[in-house]
C-alpha positions, 0 to 999 in steps of 0.5 A: 577058482577065486573065493568071494567073501560073503560081505564085499569090502565096499559094504564095510566101507558104506557101514562107516558112513553116516548120512545126515539130512536135517530138516525143519520138522524131521531129521533123516539119518542113517548109514549109507548102506541102509535102505531107508534112513531113520526119520525122527522129529528134529526137536529137543525139549530142555527142562526149564530152570526155576524162574526161567523164561518159557519158550516153545517153538510151534509145531506148525507155522503160526496163524496170525491175526488178520485185518479185514482187508487181509481176510478179504484178500485170502477169501478172494484167492479161495474163490478164484481157485474154486471158480477155476476148479468149477471150470475144469473138466473130468477125465470123461469130459464132463464138467466138474460140480461142487457141493455148496459149503453151507450144505457141508457145514450143515452136515458137520454141525450135526456130526457127534463124536463116537467113543471107541476106547477108554483111554489113549495111553499115558504121557511120557515121564521124562527121567532126565532134563532132556527129551529128544525126538518123537517122545516130545509129542507125548510130553505132558504140557504141564511139564516145565520143558522148553521146546526147540527146533534147530531148523526153521524155514530151511535154515538154522533157527536163529531168533532173539528168544531163549535158545535162539543164539547160534551157540545154543542152536549148535548145542541143540544139534550136537545133543540131538545128533549124538543121542540118535547116533547112540540110541538108534544107530548104536554108535558110541561117541568115542567110536565116531572117530572111525566114522565119516559123515555126509551132511546134506545142506540147503541149496541156498546156504550161509557160509558162516553157518556151514563153517560152524556145522563143519566144526560141530561135526569134526571137532565136537561130535567127533567124526573122523572126516566129513563133507557137505552136499547140497540137497538139490544136487543130492536129489539128482543123484537119488533120482539117477538124473544127470540134470534137472530143475529141482523143486524141493517142497519141505515142511516150511520152505519151498526151493527151486534150482537148476542142477547140471552134472552135479553142480547147482547154478547159483543164479537159479536158486530161490527159496520161498518161506512156505511149505507143507506146514503152511498147506496144513494151516490153510487146510485147517482154515478151510475146514473151520469154514465148513464147521470142523466137528472137532471143536477142541482142536488147537494148533498149540496142542502138539498132538493136534498139529500132527493130527492136522498133518495126517488129515492133510496127507490122507484127505488132500489131493488134486484129482479132478475126477473127485467131485462133490462132498466126500464123507471121511472119518478120523480118530482123536487119540490123546493120553488120559482121554477117551479115544473118539472118532469123528465123521465129517464131510469135505468138498473141494477144500481137499483140492484148494489147500494143495493148490495154494502152492500156486496161489500163495495168497492163501498162505496169508493165514500164516503171515507174510513170507520172504523170498531168498536167493543166493547172496555173495559172501560177506567175507571171512577173516580166516579166508583172505583169498575168498571170492571178494578178493578174487573179484576185486583183483580181477576187476583191477586187472580188467581196468588196467587192461582197458586203459591204453598205454602210449604205445597203444595210442601210437599203434592205432587199433592194435591196442584196443584189440589187445585190450578187448582180448584181455577183457574177455579172458579176464571175464572168463577167468573170473566166471570160473573162479567165482561163484557169481557173475561179475557185474563189472563186465558189461552185459553180465548183469544178473536177472532178478526174480520178479515179485510184485510188491506185497506178493509171494512167488507161486511155485509155477512162477518160481520154476519158470523164473529159475529156468529163465536164469540159466546161462544158455538156451540149451540148458534151459531146454534141458531143464524144461524137459526134466523137472524133479519134485522132491520133499515131503510137503507136496505128496498129493495125488495128481499135483504133478499133472497140475504143475505140468499144465501150469508150466506148459501154458506159460513156457516160452514159445521157443521151448514148447516143442520140448517134452515136459517131464515132471518126476514126482516119485523118482525110482518109486521111492518116497520123495522125502527120502530122495535127497538122503538116498542121493547123498548116500549114493554120492558118498560111496562113489570113487570120485567122492574120495577127494571130497572128504575133509579130515578133522586134523585138516580142518583144525590145521587149515580151517575154512580155506579147505572148503574152497578146494574140497567142497563139491560146490563153488565156495 
């Protein structure tokens, strides 16, 4: 009778795989065998040199000074959402009602704080010149530390200020990740050569940044091997889906793309520069209009920003059955200050803030935003046979095949038939090799995302336009039937139903018979962890063994190996 070991060999294998999912606010990191990752504030504080320039990255997207016409535009958008809510019905068929903001403001002005404790603890006393992760929140503001977030708006935080160069950002990532590996996962840097790393990357990626991140993981941090996986692809693995239109709402970005069989269609990718942090700022703006009782609240105070996030998560929803004013309470706990509790009333502000995803004019409180799509590579001198080379050589062959020779001219239409055959074969070959449709082929011009001048793309419009850019009708039909919502920025009760209603009203007629399925909590897990979980699952598959890039291979071959090994079209 065979004796089975208590711990199967594959469990040891998963314990040596580290899955890293970096975000604009939090870093999720852990072993592939872990049930849940460690979630840590993705920031670093460095002691400022004497006479050095002060720099502190904000914990929330910063509010901007608004002109009178800009403020009026935001106010018009708020009124439009409020009127829409008033025209909605409750689940029992009764019309919704709302408490006037003036009445709510009158209650909040009469509200006074109640002291609950003598002190909220002490500030963290840094023993070194570096503070990492959650300790930054309780770092005394008078300490001469610069605060850096390596990621912003879903990509590396490159800016002209101190610590904003690519070299500085990569150095911050190395310090943060090595510290967490040693302190949280108990792995010494000298032992990392026995471990493998999976890095979850943005769906819309910069090839130059990926090259530097691979060098960072294999050559500087010191992992034995590594591979990349796009966050939307990882999300489908985490949700157990073969295909989906993935909607990822993070803290500072919202991205949409269509994924099928582990591949993200590049033409369908779009990223908007708004997320949960912008919803928090919009909610704070709405609360201030209703006489928010905590008058000393400041977006420059790190603890206050985290309090505002918590208020958004606790109070906001899209439940149309909740009408009128609701009385809520919250506690302010700051070091060396009394612990106080505030009571306030809130009305439809709790619904208007989440619905700003569909009316992005409300995000005007945090300034103008950009919309990103996947762009073609600018080329890399280390990779001469890149997609640009393949595209140009394919075009040359296409041009030569379309020019009839003298024999073809004498042979009548046979030459033209042959040319058209070669044209189609070259076009097909080009589509297979290159991660972009070749515009040299007639009729294959990309559809662009339609954005009105000066306007942002709402979430429902982004989903509709992303699916519309799928290459065929069957794929569009599948994507309308399965929309997966992940990320930590859209965890509001009832928002999946609102998204479903918005899309069903605008879906093309030919797809309306299809079942529209919105998945907001795949496998009953936290949607913020879906991509991390999917990357962990993917790393353990037998088919993933051919994806690993060894550090010796990277040093010898360089960026060219990503074309062969990456699980996406490089």
